[in-house]
Biopython code that builds the backbone (N, CA, C, O; Angstrom):
import numpy as np
from Bio.PDB.StructureBuilder import StructureBuilder

atoms = [
    (1, "UNK", "N", (13.790, 66.878, -37.758)),
    (1, "UNK", "CA", (14.024, 67.509, -39.221)),
    (1, "UNK", "C", (13.022, 68.698, -39.689)),
    (1, "UNK", "O", (11.933, 68.996, -39.199)),
    (2, "UNK", "N", (13.857, 69.415, -41.016)),
    (2, "UNK", "CA", (13.009, 70.503, -41.104)),
    (2, "UNK", "C", (12.223, 70.615, -42.218)),
    (2, "UNK", "O", (12.685, 70.313, -43.319)),
    (3, "UNK", "N", (11.229, 70.961, -42.104)),
    (3, "UNK", "CA", (10.256, 70.974, -42.912)),
    (3, "UNK", "C", (9.478, 72.003, -43.845)),
    (3, "UNK", "O", (8.407, 72.361, -43.356)),
    (4, "UNK", "N", (9.860, 72.686, -45.377)),
    (4, "UNK", "CA", (9.059, 73.531, -45.991)),
    (4, "UNK", "C", (8.556, 72.958, -47.017)),
    (4, "UNK", "O", (8.882, 71.921, -47.594)),
    (5, "UNK", "N", (7.343, 74.058, -47.301)),
    (5, "UNK", "CA", (6.375, 73.818, -48.303)),
    (5, "UNK", "C", (6.499, 74.969, -49.373)),
    (5, "UNK", "O", (7.386, 75.803, -49.554)),
    (6, "UNK", "N", (5.756, 74.819, -49.775)),
    (6, "UNK", "CA", (5.109, 75.303, -51.002)),
    (6, "UNK", "C", (4.282, 75.994, -51.329)),
    (6, "UNK", "O", (3.464, 75.762, -50.439)),
    (7, "UNK", "N", (3.617, 77.045, -52.247)),
    (7, "UNK", "CA", (2.180, 76.618, -52.247)),
    (7, "UNK", "C", (1.378, 76.570, -52.409)),
    (7, "UNK", "O", (0.756, 77.624, -52.270)),
    (8, "UNK", "N", (0.767, 75.599, -52.759)),
    (8, "UNK", "CA", (-0.668, 75.337, -52.545)),
    (8, "UNK", "C", (-0.523, 74.256, -50.794)),
    (8, "UNK", "O", (-1.200, 74.330, -49.768)),
    (9, "UNK", "N", (0.629, 73.378, -51.151)),
    (9, "UNK", "CA", (0.447, 73.233, -49.166)),
    (9, "UNK", "C", (0.574, 73.918, -48.355)),
    (9, "UNK", "O", (0.456, 73.168, -47.385)),
    (10, "UNK", "N", (0.811, 75.263, -47.830)),
    (10, "UNK", "CA", (0.793, 76.250, -47.169)),
    (10, "UNK", "C", (-0.747, 76.294, -46.937)),
    (10, "UNK", "O", (-0.908, 77.064, -45.990)),
    (11, "UNK", "N", (-2.411, 75.649, -47.522)),
    (11, "UNK", "CA", (-3.165, 75.676, -47.047)),
    (11, "UNK", "C", (-3.383, 74.632, -45.855)),
    (11, "UNK", "O", (-4.288, 74.488, -45.033)),
    (12, "UNK", "N", (-2.229, 73.990, -46.092)),
    (12, "UNK", "CA", (-2.512, 72.678, -45.401)),
    (12, "UNK", "C", (-1.292, 72.570, -44.060)),
    (12, "UNK", "O", (-1.463, 71.899, -43.042)),
    (13, "UNK", "N", (-0.556, 73.070, -44.244)),
    (13, "UNK", "CA", (0.562, 73.054, -43.201)),
    (13, "UNK", "C", (1.246, 74.397, -43.388)),
    (13, "UNK", "O", (1.234, 75.131, -44.376)),
    (14, "UNK", "N", (2.137, 74.627, -41.641)),
    (14, "UNK", "CA", (3.114, 76.380, -41.174)),
    (14, "UNK", "C", (3.804, 75.927, -42.807)),
    (14, "UNK", "O", (3.804, 74.847, -43.397)),
    (15, "UNK", "N", (4.337, 77.223, -43.167)),
    (15, "UNK", "CA", (5.013, 77.330, -44.239)),
    (15, "UNK", "C", (6.351, 76.479, -44.074)),
    (15, "UNK", "O", (6.752, 75.610, -44.847)),
    (16, "UNK", "N", (7.018, 76.967, -42.768)),
    (16, "UNK", "CA", (8.294, 76.054, -42.048)),
    (16, "UNK", "C", (8.034, 75.029, -40.743)),
    (16, "UNK", "O", (7.844, 75.625, -39.683)),
    (17, "UNK", "N", (8.019, 74.310, -40.715)),
    (17, "UNK", "CA", (7.898, 73.677, -38.937)),
    (17, "UNK", "C", (9.075, 72.415, -39.461)),
    (17, "UNK", "O", (9.606, 72.135, -40.535)),
    (18, "UNK", "N", (9.135, 71.796, -37.888)),
    (18, "UNK", "CA", (10.188, 70.544, -37.737)),
    (18, "UNK", "C", (9.469, 69.409, -37.480)),
    (18, "UNK", "O", (8.345, 69.562, -37.000)),
    (19, "UNK", "N", (9.830, 68.415, -37.672)),
    (19, "UNK", "CA", (9.267, 67.033, -36.771)),
    (19, "UNK", "C", (10.124, 66.203, -35.870)),
    (19, "UNK", "O", (10.888, 65.476, -36.505)),
    (20, "UNK", "N", (10.180, 66.141, -35.043)),
    (20, "UNK", "CA", (11.225, 65.699, -33.656)),
    (20, "UNK", "C", (11.365, 64.196, -34.307)),
    (20, "UNK", "O", (12.299, 63.797, -35.002)),
    (21, "UNK", "N", (9.868, 63.260, -33.791)),
    (21, "UNK", "CA", (9.531, 62.094, -34.940)),
    (21, "UNK", "C", (11.149, 61.714, -35.623)),
    (21, "UNK", "O", (12.002, 62.483, -36.066)),
    (22, "UNK", "N", (11.152, 60.614, -35.530)),
    (22, "UNK", "CA", (12.389, 59.951, -36.267)),
    (22, "UNK", "C", (11.862, 59.128, -37.281)),
    (22, "UNK", "O", (11.551, 57.971, -36.997)),
    (23, "UNK", "N", (11.687, 59.652, -38.659)),
    (23, "UNK", "CA", (10.843, 58.287, -39.757)),
    (23, "UNK", "C", (12.276, 58.244, -40.559)),
    (23, "UNK", "O", (13.240, 58.994, -40.710)),
    (24, "UNK", "N", (11.898, 57.051, -40.948)),
    (24, "UNK", "CA", (13.006, 56.504, -42.072)),
    (24, "UNK", "C", (12.905, 57.224, -43.268)),
    (24, "UNK", "O", (13.332, 58.371, -43.402)),
    (25, "UNK", "N", (12.385, 56.616, -44.077)),
    (25, "UNK", "CA", (12.145, 57.302, -45.181)),
    (25, "UNK", "C", (10.823, 58.094, -45.993)),
    (25, "UNK", "O", (9.705, 57.934, -45.504)),
    (26, "UNK", "N", (10.976, 58.978, -47.280)),
    (26, "UNK", "CA", (10.265, 60.010, -47.659)),
    (26, "UNK", "C", (8.438, 59.500, -47.398)),
    (26, "UNK", "O", (7.588, 60.240, -46.904)),
    (27, "UNK", "N", (8.240, 58.290, -47.811)),
    (27, "UNK", "CA", (6.664, 57.753, -47.639)),
    (27, "UNK", "C", (7.083, 57.165, -46.266)),
    (27, "UNK", "O", (6.548, 56.062, -46.167)),
    (28, "UNK", "N", (7.575, 57.356, -45.536)),
    (28, "UNK", "CA", (7.355, 57.569, -43.851)),
    (28, "UNK", "C", (6.548, 58.516, -43.617)),
    (28, "UNK", "O", (5.407, 58.430, -43.163)),
    (29, "UNK", "N", (7.470, 59.979, -44.103)),
    (29, "UNK", "CA", (6.938, 61.068, -44.375)),
    (29, "UNK", "C", (5.904, 61.571, -44.511)),
    (29, "UNK", "O", (5.293, 62.383, -43.815)),
    (30, "UNK", "N", (5.529, 60.767, -46.045)),
    (30, "UNK", "CA", (4.178, 61.138, -46.596)),
    (30, "UNK", "C", (3.092, 60.714, -45.290)),
    (30, "UNK", "O", (2.200, 61.341, -44.719)),
    (31, "UNK", "N", (3.633, 59.374, -45.140)),
    (31, "UNK", "CA", (2.130, 59.249, -44.129)),
    (31, "UNK", "C", (1.818, 59.720, -42.804)),
    (31, "UNK", "O", (0.770, 59.603, -42.168)),
    (32, "UNK", "N", (3.449, 60.548, -42.342)),
    (32, "UNK", "CA", (3.040, 61.239, -40.893)),
    (32, "UNK", "C", (2.266, 62.254, -41.336)),
    (32, "UNK", "O", (1.408, 62.651, -40.549)),
    (33, "UNK", "N", (2.373, 62.954, -42.746)),
    (33, "UNK", "CA", (1.538, 64.374, -42.888)),
    (33, "UNK", "C", (0.122, 64.036, -43.143)),
    (33, "UNK", "O", (-0.715, 64.922, -43.315)),
    (34, "UNK", "N", (-0.172, 62.767, -43.171)),
    (34, "UNK", "CA", (-1.078, 62.977, -43.931)),
    (34, "UNK", "C", (-2.333, 62.926, -42.396)),
    (34, "UNK", "O", (-3.396, 63.513, -42.193)),
    (35, "UNK", "N", (-1.378, 61.739, -41.429)),
    (35, "UNK", "CA", (-1.943, 61.356, -40.460)),
    (35, "UNK", "C", (-2.240, 63.000, -39.382)),
    (35, "UNK", "O", (-2.935, 63.281, -38.406)),
    (36, "UNK", "N", (-1.547, 63.517, -40.009)),
    (36, "UNK", "CA", (-1.731, 65.294, -39.479)),
    (36, "UNK", "C", (-2.631, 65.965, -39.981)),
    (36, "UNK", "O", (-3.340, 66.610, -39.208)),
    (37, "UNK", "N", (-2.884, 66.028, -41.387)),
    (37, "UNK", "CA", (-3.712, 66.814, -41.900)),
    (37, "UNK", "C", (-3.927, 65.557, -43.269)),
    (37, "UNK", "O", (-3.202, 65.415, -44.254)),
    (38, "UNK", "N", (-5.342, 64.668, -42.841)),
    (38, "UNK", "CA", (-6.292, 63.825, -44.274)),
    (38, "UNK", "C", (-6.496, 64.461, -45.084)),
    (38, "UNK", "O", (-6.677, 63.758, -46.078)),
    (39, "UNK", "N", (-6.601, 65.582, -45.329)),
    (39, "UNK", "CA", (-7.190, 65.970, -46.666)),
    (39, "UNK", "C", (-6.175, 66.406, -47.346)),
    (39, "UNK", "O", (-6.578, 66.932, -48.383)),
    (40, "UNK", "N", (-4.947, 66.435, -47.238)),
    (40, "UNK", "CA", (-3.520, 66.793, -47.574)),
    (40, "UNK", "C", (-3.171, 66.089, -48.597)),
    (40, "UNK", "O", (-2.352, 66.364, -49.473)),
    (41, "UNK", "N", (-4.399, 64.340, -48.342)),
    (41, "UNK", "CA", (-3.573, 63.281, -48.713)),
    (41, "UNK", "C", (-3.135, 63.514, -50.921)),
    (41, "UNK", "O", (-2.261, 63.174, -51.719)),
    (42, "UNK", "N", (-4.339, 64.224, -50.911)),
    (42, "UNK", "CA", (-4.168, 63.939, -52.846)),
    (42, "UNK", "C", (-2.846, 64.870, -53.183)),
    (42, "UNK", "O", (-1.914, 64.358, -53.802)),
    (43, "UNK", "N", (-2.786, 66.202, -52.776)),
    (43, "UNK", "CA", (-2.105, 66.780, -53.827)),
    (43, "UNK", "C", (-0.318, 66.363, -52.848)),
    (43, "UNK", "O", (0.701, 66.615, -53.491)),
    (44, "UNK", "N", (-0.137, 65.720, -51.275)),
    (44, "UNK", "CA", (0.876, 65.198, -51.349)),
    (44, "UNK", "C", (0.994, 64.232, -52.329)),
    (44, "UNK", "O", (2.139, 64.269, -52.780)),
    (45, "UNK", "N", (0.106, 63.117, -53.025)),
    (45, "UNK", "CA", (0.797, 61.865, -54.275)),
    (45, "UNK", "C", (1.118, 62.782, -55.110)),
    (45, "UNK", "O", (2.060, 62.222, -55.670)),
    (46, "UNK", "N", (1.014, 63.865, -55.640)),
    (46, "UNK", "CA", (1.752, 64.904, -56.616)),
    (46, "UNK", "C", (2.830, 65.190, -56.302)),
    (46, "UNK", "O", (3.746, 64.898, -57.072)),
    (47, "UNK", "N", (3.147, 65.949, -54.902)),
    (47, "UNK", "CA", (4.291, 66.314, -54.494)),
    (47, "UNK", "C", (5.809, 65.508, -55.177)),
    (47, "UNK", "O", (5.860, 64.288, -55.340)),
    (48, "UNK", "N", (6.741, 66.265, -55.449)),
    (48, "UNK", "CA", (8.130, 66.235, -55.103)),
    (48, "UNK", "C", (8.895, 66.643, -53.809)),
    (48, "UNK", "O", (8.494, 67.509, -53.031)),
    (49, "UNK", "N", (9.847, 66.045, -53.692)),
    (49, "UNK", "CA", (10.464, 65.989, -52.306)),
    (49, "UNK", "C", (11.858, 66.380, -52.956)),
    (49, "UNK", "O", (12.163, 66.219, -54.138)),
    (50, "UNK", "N", (12.869, 67.083, -51.663)),
    (50, "UNK", "CA", (13.995, 67.660, -51.702)),
    (50, "UNK", "C", (14.651, 67.664, -50.446)),
    (50, "UNK", "O", (14.133, 67.686, -49.330)),
    (51, "UNK", "N", (16.027, 67.636, -50.802)),
    (51, "UNK", "CA", (16.204, 66.709, -49.602)),
    (51, "UNK", "C", (17.732, 68.274, -49.955)),
    (51, "UNK", "O", (18.461, 68.052, -50.922)),
    (52, "UNK", "N", (17.887, 69.050, -49.482)),
    (52, "UNK", "CA", (19.253, 69.799, -49.830)),
    (52, "UNK", "C", (19.240, 69.885, -51.587)),
    (52, "UNK", "O", (19.941, 69.346, -52.444)),
    (53, "UNK", "N", (18.023, 70.888, -51.650)),
    (53, "UNK", "CA", (18.088, 70.528, -53.331)),
    (53, "UNK", "C", (18.056, 69.875, -54.088)),
    (53, "UNK", "O", (17.627, 70.077, -55.224)),
    (54, "UNK", "N", (18.559, 68.805, -53.594)),
    (54, "UNK", "CA", (18.281, 67.896, -54.840)),
    (54, "UNK", "C", (17.323, 66.750, -54.867)),
    (54, "UNK", "O", (17.501, 65.942, -53.955)),
    (55, "UNK", "N", (16.375, 66.495, -55.676)),
    (55, "UNK", "CA", (14.737, 65.831, -55.203)),
    (55, "UNK", "C", (15.570, 64.742, -55.469)),
    (55, "UNK", "O", (16.442, 64.545, -56.314)),
    (56, "UNK", "N", (14.710, 63.521, -53.782)),
    (56, "UNK", "CA", (14.628, 62.607, -53.706)),
    (56, "UNK", "C", (13.426, 61.612, -53.608)),
    (56, "UNK", "O", (12.408, 61.976, -53.019)),
    (57, "UNK", "N", (13.518, 60.265, -54.211)),
    (57, "UNK", "CA", (12.811, 59.400, -53.998)),
    (57, "UNK", "C", (11.885, 58.726, -52.471)),
    (57, "UNK", "O", (12.343, 58.627, -51.333)),
    (58, "UNK", "N", (10.855, 58.446, -52.830)),
    (58, "UNK", "CA", (10.736, 57.771, -51.632)),
    (58, "UNK", "C", (11.179, 56.578, -50.644)),
    (58, "UNK", "O", (11.042, 56.078, -49.527)),
    (59, "UNK", "N", (11.813, 56.500, -51.897)),
    (59, "UNK", "CA", (12.693, 55.479, -50.585)),
    (59, "UNK", "C", (14.412, 56.154, -49.903)),
    (59, "UNK", "O", (15.442, 55.611, -49.501)),
    (60, "UNK", "N", (14.058, 57.242, -50.034)),
    (60, "UNK", "CA", (14.978, 57.631, -49.374)),
    (60, "UNK", "C", (14.854, 57.908, -48.201)),
    (60, "UNK", "O", (13.847, 58.490, -47.801)),
    (61, "UNK", "N", (16.068, 57.474, -47.216)),
    (61, "UNK", "CA", (16.497, 57.397, -46.014)),
    (61, "UNK", "C", (16.635, 59.252, -45.592)),
    (61, "UNK", "O", (17.146, 60.226, -46.144)),
    (62, "UNK", "N", (15.889, 59.015, -44.360)),
    (62, "UNK", "CA", (15.575, 60.259, -44.331)),
    (62, "UNK", "C", (16.902, 60.319, -42.827)),
    (62, "UNK", "O", (17.189, 59.308, -42.186)),
    (63, "UNK", "N", (17.428, 61.513, -42.591)),
    (63, "UNK", "CA", (18.361, 61.922, -41.410)),
    (63, "UNK", "C", (17.771, 62.920, -40.511)),
    (63, "UNK", "O", (16.950, 63.665, -41.047)),
    (64, "UNK", "N", (18.032, 63.122, -39.123)),
    (64, "UNK", "CA", (17.456, 63.910, -38.516)),
    (64, "UNK", "C", (17.851, 65.531, -38.464)),
    (64, "UNK", "O", (17.251, 66.422, -37.863)),
    (65, "UNK", "N", (19.454, 65.661, -39.563)),
    (65, "UNK", "CA", (19.773, 66.901, -39.276)),
    (65, "UNK", "C", (18.935, 67.610, -40.815)),
    (65, "UNK", "O", (18.683, 68.814, -40.870)),
    (66, "UNK", "N", (18.522, 66.466, -42.185)),
    (66, "UNK", "CA", (18.119, 66.845, -43.019)),
    (66, "UNK", "C", (17.345, 68.694, -43.620)),
    (66, "UNK", "O", (17.474, 69.513, -42.710)),
    (67, "UNK", "N", (16.924, 69.062, -44.408)),
    (67, "UNK", "CA", (15.928, 69.804, -44.744)),
    (67, "UNK", "C", (15.068, 69.522, -45.808)),
    (67, "UNK", "O", (15.525, 69.411, -46.945)),
    (68, "UNK", "N", (14.129, 69.420, -45.624)),
    (68, "UNK", "CA", (13.334, 68.648, -46.229)),
    (68, "UNK", "C", (12.334, 70.640, -47.255)),
    (68, "UNK", "O", (12.166, 71.801, -46.882)),
    (69, "UNK", "N", (11.995, 69.795, -48.604)),
    (69, "UNK", "CA", (11.720, 71.224, -48.646)),
    (69, "UNK", "C", (10.023, 69.906, -49.995)),
    (69, "UNK", "O", (10.309, 69.110, -50.889)),
    (70, "UNK", "N", (8.808, 70.220, -49.577)),
    (70, "UNK", "CA", (8.047, 70.074, -50.047)),
    (70, "UNK", "C", (7.155, 70.723, -51.213)),
    (70, "UNK", "O", (6.366, 71.599, -50.857)),
    (71, "UNK", "N", (7.222, 70.254, -53.049)),
    (71, "UNK", "CA", (6.892, 71.164, -53.710)),
    (71, "UNK", "C", (5.862, 70.334, -54.765)),
    (71, "UNK", "O", (6.039, 69.341, -55.472)),
    (72, "UNK", "N", (5.005, 70.986, -54.592)),
    (72, "UNK", "CA", (4.098, 70.621, -55.298)),
    (72, "UNK", "C", (4.327, 71.024, -56.710)),
    (72, "UNK", "O", (5.324, 71.611, -57.131)),
    (73, "UNK", "N", (2.852, 70.480, -57.678)),
    (73, "UNK", "CA", (2.749, 70.761, -59.443)),
    (73, "UNK", "C", (2.557, 71.935, -59.357)),
    (73, "UNK", "O", (2.037, 72.457, -58.371)),
    (74, "UNK", "N", (3.087, 72.779, -60.749)),
    (74, "UNK", "CA", (2.787, 73.939, -60.692)),
    (74, "UNK", "C", (2.311, 74.192, -62.082)),
    (74, "UNK", "O", (1.795, 73.178, -62.550)),
    (75, "UNK", "N", (2.313, 74.990, -62.722)),
    (75, "UNK", "CA", (1.998, 74.926, -64.117)),
    (75, "UNK", "C", (2.297, 76.662, -64.422)),
    (75, "UNK", "O", (2.614, 77.468, -63.546)),
    (76, "UNK", "N", (2.097, 76.988, -65.944)),
    (76, "UNK", "CA", (2.522, 78.511, -65.882)),
    (76, "UNK", "C", (2.193, 79.004, -67.538)),
    (76, "UNK", "O", (1.533, 78.565, -68.480)),
    (77, "UNK", "N", (2.797, 79.809, -67.350)),
    (77, "UNK", "CA", (1.744, 80.430, -69.114)),
    (77, "UNK", "C", (3.024, 81.636, -69.709)),
    (77, "UNK", "O", (2.840, 82.268, -70.749)),
]
sb = StructureBuilder()
sb.init_structure("model")
sb.init_model(0)
sb.init_chain("A")
sb.init_seg("    ")
for serial, (resi, resn, name, xyz) in enumerate(atoms, 1):
    if name == "N":
        sb.init_residue(resn, " ", resi, " ")
    sb.init_atom(name, np.array(xyz, "f"), 0.0, 1.0, " ", f" {name:<3s}", serial, name[0])
structure = sb.get_structure()
């Protein structure tokens, strides 16, 4: 699966990367990312995950060909 991160997440991970491990759900992906970089736990807990431009929930079943975007909360004015 291909992962793309935005904003503050680029401080924790490469902007785009692939994960070869088969993970079942978005919740599993979160745990995998936290294992890679434990300091990301707080920001990941507030992020939204999107697959092919649609937001998904933690129970979403990941497929090997999914393109997953991880989007942190934003603020603006």
